[in-house]
C-alpha positions as CSV (number, residue, x, y, z in Angstrom):
1,M,2.7,13.8,7.6
2,K,2.9,12.7,4.1
3,N,-0.3,11.3,2.4
4,L,-1.1,10.0,-1.1
5,F,-3.8,12.7,-1.7
6,D,-1.1,15.6,-1.7
7,P,0.2,16.0,-5.2
8,S,3.8,16.4,-4.2
9,D,3.8,13.4,-1.9
10,N,2.2,11.4,-4.7
11,K,4.7,12.5,-7.2
12,E,7.4,11.4,-4.8
13,I,6.0,8.0,-4.7
14,I,5.7,7.9,-8.5
15,E,9.4,8.9,-8.8
16,R,10.4,6.1,-6.4
17,I,8.4,3.6,-8.2
18,N,10.0,4.7,-11.5
19,R,13.5,4.1,-9.8
20,L,12.8,0.5,-9.1
21,S,14.6,-2.0,-11.5
22,P,13.5,-5.6,-12.2
23,S,16.7,-6.9,-10.5
24,A,16.5,-4.8,-7.5
25,P,17.3,-7.0,-4.4
26,A,15.3,-7.0,-1.4
27,C,16.7,-5.6,1.9
28,W,14.4,-7.9,3.8
29,G,11.4,-10.1,3.2
30,K,10.7,-13.1,0.9
31,M,9.2,-11.1,-2.2
32,N,11.0,-10.1,-5.3
33,V,10.7,-6.6,-6.6
34,A,7.9,-7.8,-9.2
35,Q,5.8,-9.6,-6.5
36,M,6.3,-6.5,-4.3
37,V,4.9,-4.2,-6.9
38,A,2.0,-6.6,-7.5
39,H,1.3,-6.8,-3.6
40,A,1.5,-3.0,-3.3
41,Q,-1.5,-2.7,-5.5
42,A,-4.0,-4.6,-3.3
43,P,-4.3,-2.1,-0.6
44,L,-5.1,0.6,-3.1
45,R,-7.8,-1.5,-4.6
46,I,-9.3,-2.0,-1.2
47,A,-9.2,1.9,-0.7
48,F,-11.1,2.3,-4.0
49,G,-13.5,-0.4,-3.1
50,E,-12.5,-2.8,-5.8
51,V,-11.6,-5.5,-3.4
52,K,-14.0,-6.4,-0.8
53,R,-13.1,-8.5,2.4
54,K,-14.9,-9.1,5.5
55,R,-13.7,-7.8,8.7
56,S,-11.3,-10.3,10.5
57,F,-12.0,-11.1,14.1
58,F,-8.2,-10.4,14.9
59,G,-8.8,-6.9,13.0
60,L,-12.0,-6.3,15.2
61,L,-9.9,-6.7,18.3
62,F,-6.6,-5.1,17.3
63,G,-7.1,-3.2,14.2
64,R,-7.7,0.3,15.6
65,I,-4.7,-0.1,17.9
66,A,-2.4,-1.2,15.0
67,L,-3.7,1.6,12.8
68,K,-2.6,4.4,15.2
69,K,1.1,3.1,14.8
70,L,0.7,2.3,11.0
71,I,-0.4,5.9,10.2
72,G,2.2,7.8,12.1
73,D,5.4,9.4,10.9
74,Q,7.7,6.5,11.8
75,P,8.9,3.9,9.3
76,W,7.2,0.7,9.4
77,Q,9.1,-2.3,11.2
78,R,10.8,-4.6,8.6
79,S,9.0,-8.0,7.9
80,L,5.7,-7.2,9.3
81,P,3.1,-10.0,8.9
82,T,1.1,-9.7,5.6
83,D,-2.5,-10.6,5.3
84,P,-2.5,-14.3,3.5
85,H,-4.9,-12.8,1.0
86,F,-2.4,-10.4,-0.1
87,V,0.7,-12.5,-0.3
88,V,2.1,-12.8,-3.9
89,S,4.1,-15.8,-4.4
90,D,3.8,-16.5,-8.0
91,K,6.1,-15.3,-10.8
92,R,5.0,-11.7,-12.1
93,E,6.2,-9.5,-14.9
94,F,7.7,-6.5,-13.4
95,E,6.9,-4.0,-16.1
96,T,3.3,-5.0,-16.3
97,E,2.9,-4.8,-12.5
98,R,4.7,-1.5,-12.4
99,R,2.4,0.1,-14.9
100,K,-0.7,-1.2,-13.0
101,L,0.8,0.2,-9.6
102,L,1.5,3.5,-11.5
103,A,-2.0,3.8,-12.6
104,L,-3.5,3.1,-9.3
105,V,-1.2,5.8,-7.5
106,E,-2.0,8.4,-10.1
107,R,-5.7,7.6,-9.9
108,F,-5.4,8.1,-5.9
109,V,-4.5,11.8,-6.3
110,E,-6.8,12.4,-9.3
111,E,-10.1,11.1,-7.7
112,G,-9.0,12.4,-4.3
113,P,-11.0,11.8,-1.1
114,N,-14.3,11.2,-3.2
115,G,-12.7,8.1,-4.7
116,M,-12.4,6.4,-1.4
117,T,-14.9,3.4,-0.4
118,R,-17.1,4.1,2.3
119,D,-16.7,0.4,3.4
120,P,-14.7,-0.4,6.4
121,H,-11.0,-1.6,5.9
122,P,-11.1,-5.4,6.5
123,F,-8.4,-5.2,9.3
124,F,-8.5,-1.4,10.5
125,G,-12.4,-0.9,10.3
126,K,-14.0,2.4,9.3
127,L,-11.4,4.9,8.1
128,T,-11.4,8.6,7.4
129,V,-10.0,9.7,4.0
130,D,-7.0,11.1,5.9
131,E,-6.4,7.8,7.5
132,W,-6.7,6.0,4.0
133,S,-4.3,8.5,2.5
134,R,-1.7,8.1,5.1
135,L,-1.9,4.4,5.4
136,Q,-1.5,4.1,1.6
137,W,1.4,6.3,1.7
138,N,3.2,4.5,4.5
139,H,2.4,1.1,3.0
140,L,4.1,2.3,-0.3
141,D,6.9,4.0,1.5
142,H,7.6,0.8,3.4
143,H,7.8,-1.5,0.3
144,L,9.8,1.0,-1.8
145,A,12.3,1.3,1.1
146,Q,12.4,-2.6,1.0
147,F,13.8,-2.4,-2.4
148,G,16.1,0.5,-2.1
149,A,13.9,3.1,-3.6
């Protein structure tokens, strides 16, 4: 299983982010590529403890069940629902957002497990560092595939 703490898996994600172009069309979904790159930063900021959200009632009921599917080896389904707090619908500047995302991905491998928050995820609850890492890799993989990278 790939994870964002592994230097080679992390490098793969960085290379894929660098292959994106500002005009890349989406294979599915409503976001353009600049919005996707901005959106992809939010889960990383949660993992670092920079963004704090309360546990949702829906997450309390179904978070652990959903997590098992989302940290596995299978690609995520297209057009999964997005937490409204993380929807990016305004105009974004692609290169600025890409630089921010690259810095977060690089920081993930540099800080390693010690950089992860001990706070529960707002939907999935308490996560191990392995679950944080696999969830982040799968989320990035999903959105990079959305734009052909």
